[in-house]
C-alpha positions as CSV (number, residue, x, y, z in Angstrom):
1,M,-60.6,-117.2,226.9
2,I,-57.9,-114.9,227.9
3,V,-55.3,-114.7,225.5
4,I,-51.5,-112.5,226.1
5,I,-49.6,-110.5,224.0
6,I,-46.3,-110.4,224.4
7,A,-45.2,-106.6,222.5
8,A,-42.5,-105.7,225.1
9,G,-39.1,-104.8,224.0
10,Q,-37.3,-102.0,221.8
11,A,-37.7,-103.5,218.8
12,K,-33.8,-102.9,217.6
13,R,-33.7,-105.0,214.8
14,L,-36.9,-102.7,213.1
15,R,-34.5,-99.5,213.9
16,P,-34.4,-96.7,212.5
17,L,-38.4,-97.1,211.6
18,T,-38.7,-97.9,215.0
19,E,-36.9,-94.9,216.8
20,T,-40.2,-92.8,216.3
21,R,-43.5,-96.3,216.6
22,L,-44.0,-99.0,218.8
23,K,-43.0,-102.6,216.7
24,G,-47.4,-103.4,217.0
25,S,-48.0,-100.3,215.3
26,L,-46.1,-100.7,212.4
27,P,-48.5,-100.9,209.1
28,I,-48.8,-103.8,206.9
29,M,-52.0,-103.0,204.1
30,N,-52.1,-99.4,206.2
31,E,-53.2,-101.5,209.6
32,P,-50.8,-101.7,212.4
33,L,-49.0,-104.8,213.1
34,L,-50.7,-105.8,216.3
35,V,-54.6,-104.8,215.3
36,H,-54.3,-107.6,212.4
37,M,-53.5,-110.1,215.5
38,A,-56.5,-109.1,217.7
39,D,-59.3,-108.8,214.7
40,M,-58.2,-112.0,213.7
41,I,-58.3,-113.6,217.4
42,Q,-61.5,-111.5,218.1
43,E,-63.3,-113.2,215.0
44,S,-62.0,-116.4,215.9
45,G,-65.3,-115.9,218.9
46,L,-63.3,-116.9,221.6
47,M,-61.9,-113.2,223.0
48,D,-62.5,-112.9,226.4
49,K,-60.3,-110.4,227.2
50,L,-56.6,-109.8,225.4
51,V,-53.3,-109.1,227.8
52,L,-50.9,-107.0,226.3
53,V,-47.6,-107.2,227.9
54,V,-45.5,-104.0,227.2
55,S,-42.4,-101.7,227.9
56,P,-42.0,-98.8,230.2
57,G,-43.2,-95.2,228.1
58,Q,-45.7,-97.4,225.8
59,V,-49.1,-97.7,227.3
60,D,-50.3,-94.2,225.9
61,K,-49.3,-95.2,222.5
62,M,-50.4,-99.1,222.8
63,S,-53.9,-97.7,224.0
64,A,-54.1,-95.1,221.1
65,I,-53.4,-98.2,218.8
66,F,-56.9,-99.7,220.1
67,S,-59.5,-96.7,220.4
68,C,-61.2,-97.2,217.8
69,K,-61.6,-100.4,218.3
70,E,-65.3,-102.2,218.8
71,Y,-63.5,-104.7,221.5
72,S,-61.1,-101.7,223.0
73,D,-63.1,-102.6,226.1
74,K,-61.7,-106.0,226.4
75,I,-58.2,-104.7,226.4
76,E,-56.2,-104.7,229.1
77,I,-52.2,-103.8,229.1
78,T,-49.5,-104.9,231.6
79,I,-46.0,-103.7,231.9
80,Q,-42.5,-105.7,232.0
81,D,-40.1,-103.9,234.0
82,P,-37.2,-104.7,234.2
83,A,-37.0,-107.1,230.9
84,Q,-35.8,-110.5,232.4
85,G,-37.6,-112.7,228.9
86,T,-40.4,-114.0,227.4
87,A,-42.0,-116.3,230.7
88,D,-41.5,-113.0,232.8
89,A,-43.5,-111.3,230.1
90,I,-46.4,-113.9,230.1
91,A,-46.2,-113.7,233.9
92,Q,-46.9,-110.1,234.2
93,A,-50.6,-110.8,232.8
94,E,-51.4,-113.0,235.5
95,P,-53.6,-110.9,237.7
96,F,-55.5,-110.3,234.5
97,V,-55.5,-114.7,233.5
98,G,-58.2,-115.9,236.9
99,N,-59.1,-119.1,237.0
100,E,-59.9,-119.8,233.0
101,K,-59.4,-122.9,231.7
102,H,-56.9,-121.7,228.9
103,C,-54.5,-119.4,228.2
104,L,-53.2,-118.3,224.5
105,V,-49.8,-116.9,224.5
106,M,-48.5,-115.5,221.8
107,N,-45.4,-113.6,220.1
108,G,-46.4,-109.5,218.8
109,D,-44.8,-109.2,216.1
110,I,-45.7,-113.0,214.3
111,L,-48.7,-113.2,210.9
112,A,-50.9,-116.5,210.9
113,P,-54.3,-116.9,209.9
114,L,-55.1,-116.9,213.9
115,D,-59.0,-116.6,213.5
116,V,-58.3,-120.2,211.8
117,I,-56.1,-121.7,214.1
118,I,-57.3,-120.6,217.5
119,P,-59.9,-122.9,217.3
120,E,-58.0,-125.9,215.6
121,L,-55.1,-125.8,218.4
122,I,-57.4,-125.8,221.0
123,D,-59.1,-128.8,219.6
124,H,-55.6,-130.6,218.9
125,H,-54.9,-129.4,222.6
126,E,-57.6,-131.0,224.2
127,K,-57.3,-134.5,222.5
128,I,-54.5,-135.0,223.1
129,K,-54.8,-133.8,226.9
130,A,-51.6,-131.9,226.2
131,K,-49.9,-129.2,229.2
132,C,-49.1,-126.8,226.4
133,S,-49.5,-127.1,223.1
134,M,-48.0,-124.6,220.3
135,V,-48.2,-123.7,216.7
136,V,-44.7,-124.7,214.2
137,F,-44.2,-124.0,211.0
138,P,-42.2,-126.6,208.6
139,G,-38.4,-124.9,208.6
140,D,-34.7,-125.2,210.1
141,D,-34.0,-120.9,210.4
142,E,-31.4,-120.5,213.4
143,R,-33.0,-117.0,214.3
144,Y,-36.1,-119.7,216.0
145,G,-36.8,-122.4,218.4
146,L,-36.8,-125.3,216.3
147,L,-38.8,-129.1,217.1
148,R,-39.0,-131.8,216.1
149,I,-42.1,-133.2,216.3
150,T,-44.5,-137.0,216.0
151,D,-46.9,-138.2,213.1
152,D,-49.6,-137.4,215.5
153,G,-48.6,-133.9,216.5
154,K,-46.9,-134.4,219.8
155,V,-43.4,-132.5,220.9
156,L,-40.5,-134.3,221.1
157,D,-37.2,-132.3,221.7
158,I,-37.6,-128.0,221.2
159,K,-34.4,-125.5,221.2
160,E,-34.0,-121.9,222.2
161,K,-32.5,-120.2,218.7
162,A,-31.1,-123.8,218.2
163,K,-27.7,-123.4,216.4
164,G,-26.3,-126.5,213.7
165,G,-29.8,-127.0,211.6
166,S,-31.3,-130.5,210.9
167,A,-29.9,-133.9,210.8
168,N,-29.7,-136.3,208.0
169,G,-32.7,-134.4,206.8
170,E,-34.3,-134.9,209.1
171,Q,-37.9,-132.4,209.5
172,R,-37.8,-129.8,211.7
173,Y,-40.1,-127.1,212.6
174,I,-40.0,-123.0,213.6
175,N,-41.1,-122.8,217.3
176,A,-44.0,-119.9,216.1
177,G,-44.3,-118.2,219.3
178,I,-48.4,-119.1,219.5
179,Y,-49.3,-121.7,222.9
180,L,-51.9,-122.6,225.1
181,F,-51.5,-123.5,227.9
182,G,-53.4,-124.8,231.0
183,N,-54.3,-123.1,234.3
184,D,-50.7,-124.1,235.9
185,L,-48.9,-121.8,233.5
186,F,-48.0,-119.4,236.4
187,D,-46.5,-122.1,238.7
188,T,-44.5,-123.5,236.7
189,I,-43.1,-120.1,235.0
190,R,-41.6,-119.7,239.2
191,A,-40.3,-122.5,239.0
192,T,-38.4,-121.8,235.9
193,P,-34.6,-120.9,236.0
194,L,-32.3,-118.4,234.7
195,S,-31.5,-119.7,231.2
196,E,-27.7,-119.2,229.6
197,R,-29.1,-116.2,228.2
198,G,-29.6,-114.7,231.7
199,E,-33.4,-114.5,231.2
200,F,-37.2,-116.8,231.8
201,E,-37.2,-118.2,228.5
202,I,-41.0,-119.7,227.8
203,T,-38.9,-122.6,226.3
204,D,-37.7,-123.6,229.6
205,T,-41.0,-123.4,231.2
206,I,-42.6,-125.3,228.6
207,S,-40.5,-127.9,228.5
208,L,-40.8,-128.0,232.5
209,L,-44.5,-128.7,231.8
210,G,-43.8,-131.3,229.5
211,E,-41.8,-133.4,232.7
212,K,-45.5,-133.7,233.7
213,G,-46.8,-134.7,230.5
214,V,-47.9,-134.3,226.6
215,L,-46.7,-131.2,224.7
216,G,-48.8,-130.9,221.1
217,A,-47.7,-129.4,217.9
218,L,-50.0,-127.8,215.7
219,I,-48.5,-127.7,212.2
220,T,-49.2,-124.6,209.9
221,D,-47.8,-123.1,206.6
222,N,-49.0,-120.3,206.7
223,W,-46.9,-117.9,209.0
224,M,-44.4,-115.3,209.8
225,S,-42.2,-113.2,212.0
226,I,-41.5,-109.7,211.5
227,E,-38.0,-109.3,212.8
228,N,-36.5,-106.9,210.3
229,P,-37.5,-103.7,208.3
230,I,-37.8,-106.1,204.4
231,D,-39.9,-108.3,206.5
232,L,-42.4,-106.1,207.1
233,F,-42.5,-105.1,203.5
234,N,-42.8,-108.8,202.6
235,A,-45.5,-108.3,205.3
236,Q,-47.9,-106.0,202.8
237,R,-48.4,-109.9,201.0
238,F,-49.5,-111.9,203.7
239,F,-53.3,-110.4,203.9
240,L,-55.8,-110.3,200.2
241,P,-56.9,-106.6,200.2
242,K,-60.1,-106.1,201.9
243,E,-63.0,-105.7,199.5
244,K,-63.2,-102.2,200.2
245,M,-59.7,-101.2,198.9
246,L,-61.0,-102.6,195.6
247,K,-64.0,-100.1,195.0
248,M,-61.9,-97.3,193.5
249,Q,-62.5,-93.8,195.0
250,F,-60.6,-90.7,194.1
251,H,-60.4,-87.2,193.1
252,S,-58.8,-86.1,190.1
253,G,-59.1,-83.4,187.0
254,G,-56.7,-80.3,185.7
255,E,-53.8,-80.0,187.5
256,I,-54.3,-82.2,191.0
257,G,-53.8,-85.6,189.5
258,F,-55.0,-88.8,191.5
259,K,-56.4,-88.0,195.8
260,A,-57.9,-91.5,196.8
261,V,-60.5,-90.9,198.8
262,K,-60.1,-93.8,201.3
263,D,-57.4,-96.9,200.6
264,I,-57.7,-98.3,197.5
265,F,-55.1,-101.7,196.2
266,F,-54.2,-101.9,192.5
267,E,-54.2,-106.1,192.2
268,A,-51.4,-107.9,190.9
269,D,-52.4,-107.8,187.4
270,V,-53.8,-104.2,186.6
271,E,-51.6,-101.6,184.7
272,I,-53.8,-98.4,184.3
273,E,-53.6,-94.9,184.2
274,F,-55.5,-92.2,185.9
275,S,-55.9,-88.3,185.7
276,S,-52.0,-89.0,184.4
277,V,-50.7,-90.5,186.6
278,F,-49.7,-94.7,186.2
279,F,-50.5,-97.7,188.4
280,K,-48.6,-101.2,188.1
281,G,-50.1,-103.3,190.6
282,P,-49.5,-104.6,193.6
283,V,-50.3,-100.8,194.7
284,L,-51.9,-99.4,197.6
285,V,-52.4,-96.0,198.3
286,G,-53.6,-94.7,200.9
287,K,-56.6,-92.9,202.3
288,G,-56.2,-88.6,201.5
289,T,-52.7,-89.3,200.1
290,L,-52.3,-87.2,196.3
291,I,-50.3,-88.0,193.9
292,E,-49.7,-85.6,191.0
293,T,-49.6,-86.3,187.5
294,G,-47.0,-87.6,185.2
295,S,-45.6,-90.5,188.1
296,K,-45.4,-94.0,187.9
297,I,-46.3,-96.0,190.7
298,G,-45.6,-99.6,191.3
299,P,-45.1,-102.4,191.1
300,R,-45.5,-103.7,195.0
301,V,-45.6,-99.9,196.0
302,Y,-47.5,-99.7,199.8
303,I,-48.3,-96.1,200.7
304,G,-49.9,-95.0,203.7
305,S,-52.7,-92.3,204.3
306,D,-52.3,-88.6,204.1
307,C,-48.8,-88.5,201.9
308,E,-48.0,-86.6,199.1
309,I,-46.6,-87.3,195.8
310,G,-44.8,-84.9,193.5
311,G,-45.3,-85.0,189.5
312,D,-43.2,-86.8,187.3
313,S,-41.7,-89.6,189.8
314,I,-40.6,-93.2,189.5
315,I,-41.8,-95.4,192.3
316,A,-41.3,-98.9,192.5
317,E,-40.8,-101.4,195.6
318,T,-41.1,-98.9,198.0
319,L,-42.7,-98.8,201.1
320,L,-44.2,-95.2,202.5
321,M,-45.8,-95.1,205.4
322,N,-48.2,-92.0,207.0
323,K,-47.8,-88.1,205.9
324,S,-45.0,-88.5,204.7
325,R,-43.6,-86.2,201.5
326,I,-41.8,-86.5,198.5
327,G,-41.4,-83.9,195.9
328,A,-41.7,-83.6,192.0
329,N,-39.3,-86.1,189.7
330,C,-37.9,-88.2,192.3
331,E,-37.1,-91.8,191.5
332,F,-37.3,-94.9,194.3
333,S,-36.5,-98.6,194.9
334,S,-36.6,-100.5,197.5
335,T,-36.8,-98.6,199.7
336,I,-38.7,-98.2,203.4
337,I,-39.7,-94.8,204.7
338,G,-40.9,-93.9,207.9
339,E,-44.1,-91.1,208.4
340,E,-43.8,-87.7,208.3
341,V,-40.5,-87.7,205.8
342,V,-40.4,-85.3,203.5
343,V,-38.2,-85.6,200.3
344,G,-36.8,-82.4,197.5
345,S,-37.5,-82.9,194.6
346,N,-35.1,-84.5,192.1
347,T,-34.3,-87.1,194.6
348,K,-32.6,-90.8,193.6
349,I,-33.2,-94.0,195.8
350,T,-31.7,-95.7,193.6
351,P,-30.2,-99.3,195.3
352,I,-29.9,-101.2,192.4
353,E,-30.9,-101.8,189.1
354,L,-34.4,-103.7,189.1
355,S,-34.2,-106.2,186.7
356,E,-37.7,-107.5,185.6
357,E,-37.4,-111.0,187.4
358,L,-37.1,-108.4,190.6
359,L,-40.3,-107.1,189.7
360,I,-42.3,-109.7,189.5
361,A,-45.5,-109.5,192.3
362,E,-45.0,-112.7,193.6
363,R,-41.4,-112.6,194.7
364,D,-40.4,-111.9,198.3
365,R,-37.0,-110.6,199.1
366,D,-34.8,-111.5,200.6
367,K,-31.5,-108.8,201.2
368,L,-32.2,-106.7,203.4
369,E,-29.0,-104.7,201.9
370,D,-30.1,-103.7,198.9
371,F,-33.2,-101.6,200.4
372,V,-32.9,-98.0,201.8
373,I,-34.2,-97.4,205.3
374,I,-35.4,-94.2,206.0
375,G,-36.5,-93.3,209.7
376,G,-39.1,-91.6,210.6
377,K,-39.4,-87.5,210.8
378,A,-36.1,-87.8,208.7
379,L,-35.7,-84.7,205.8
380,L,-33.8,-84.9,203.0
381,S,-33.2,-82.0,200.7
382,A,-33.8,-81.9,197.4
383,N,-31.1,-83.4,194.2
384,V,-29.6,-86.0,197.2
385,T,-28.8,-89.6,196.1
386,I,-29.0,-92.4,198.1
387,T,-27.6,-95.6,197.4
388,K,-27.6,-99.4,198.5
389,G,-27.9,-100.9,202.0
390,C,-27.9,-96.8,203.5
391,K,-29.7,-96.4,206.8
392,I,-30.9,-93.1,208.0
393,V,-31.9,-92.3,211.4
394,A,-35.4,-90.5,212.6
395,H,-35.1,-86.9,213.1
396,S,-32.1,-87.0,210.1
397,V,-31.2,-84.1,207.4
398,V,-29.8,-85.2,204.7
399,K,-28.2,-82.5,202.7
400,K,-26.5,-82.7,199.0
401,G,-23.5,-83.8,199.4
402,D,-23.2,-86.2,203.0
């Protein structure tokens, strides 16, 4: 089966994190978002070819993300230029599809158990002889297309980013951005008119298919979309840690502190001290990361590879990407930091006072304004204090008093 992932666009809502990297390369448990998606599709055993639709200038970076994967020979990359909507993005993949019976299409910013969902979606699609089948998630969020469906999994209607919500308490479902089409997809895209937003919307294409036959809906209770930095932070909990992350290997001793030989994960119920570094899980420490003595890390801290954290630092509820360096005696909470950021010693990032309730490991955060977001390759000098809701653009230099 041919799989198409729409990964075009500039991901403006994820800035400043996407000022230095692709949205699809943003880390979840220290692996790129798109790699998680592709791995699950590969595990389904149904992927013959994966077509990635990207924006101009993104091809080399996208290729690098998958260069070490064993299925890299299955990957094709094509460009959408100019950006004219989701249906137009899918149309760019037509040369790679051929005469396949089914074509699986999905947005490149979602998380769901795809290895389980895909076979179920195919079975449901064929059972009801649908023209198009899609995955839906119970909800009523105006950010997404909303649907009404029947008890036997057929779509009654779909609206693109509808407003007004459900009437009379009626259950609606979010369009999860996972679709299964037949071989008439591209002819129908060519017949799709421009929307009011001046784009060719895939939901309008699906409506045209619905005029010819049944539209199917498969409900999942495990799904999320990465729309903004706090979604990325919450997404770190979406996957269970890999078994190898739970088998600790580290260097320690004397003044070295704790250095991870490979990715190491401390589970939510863990409170433990190694080499005078205290961990309160959940905490992920990336391969090659050094944490100097006297530091307290956790809970809900996710550290990338080859980072450095100075001694006597206190870090909670933080996502820290690869190759960032944090000075000694720093205090962070509710912080998301891009790659290759340098933070001087005695820097305080304290958006809010973290109560015990907010430190409960299983709680999602829902207020983006409670976080500080720092773009990649920024430099913060020593003795800086940053407060709630601040965003620092990539490559910035922040000095004391700024």
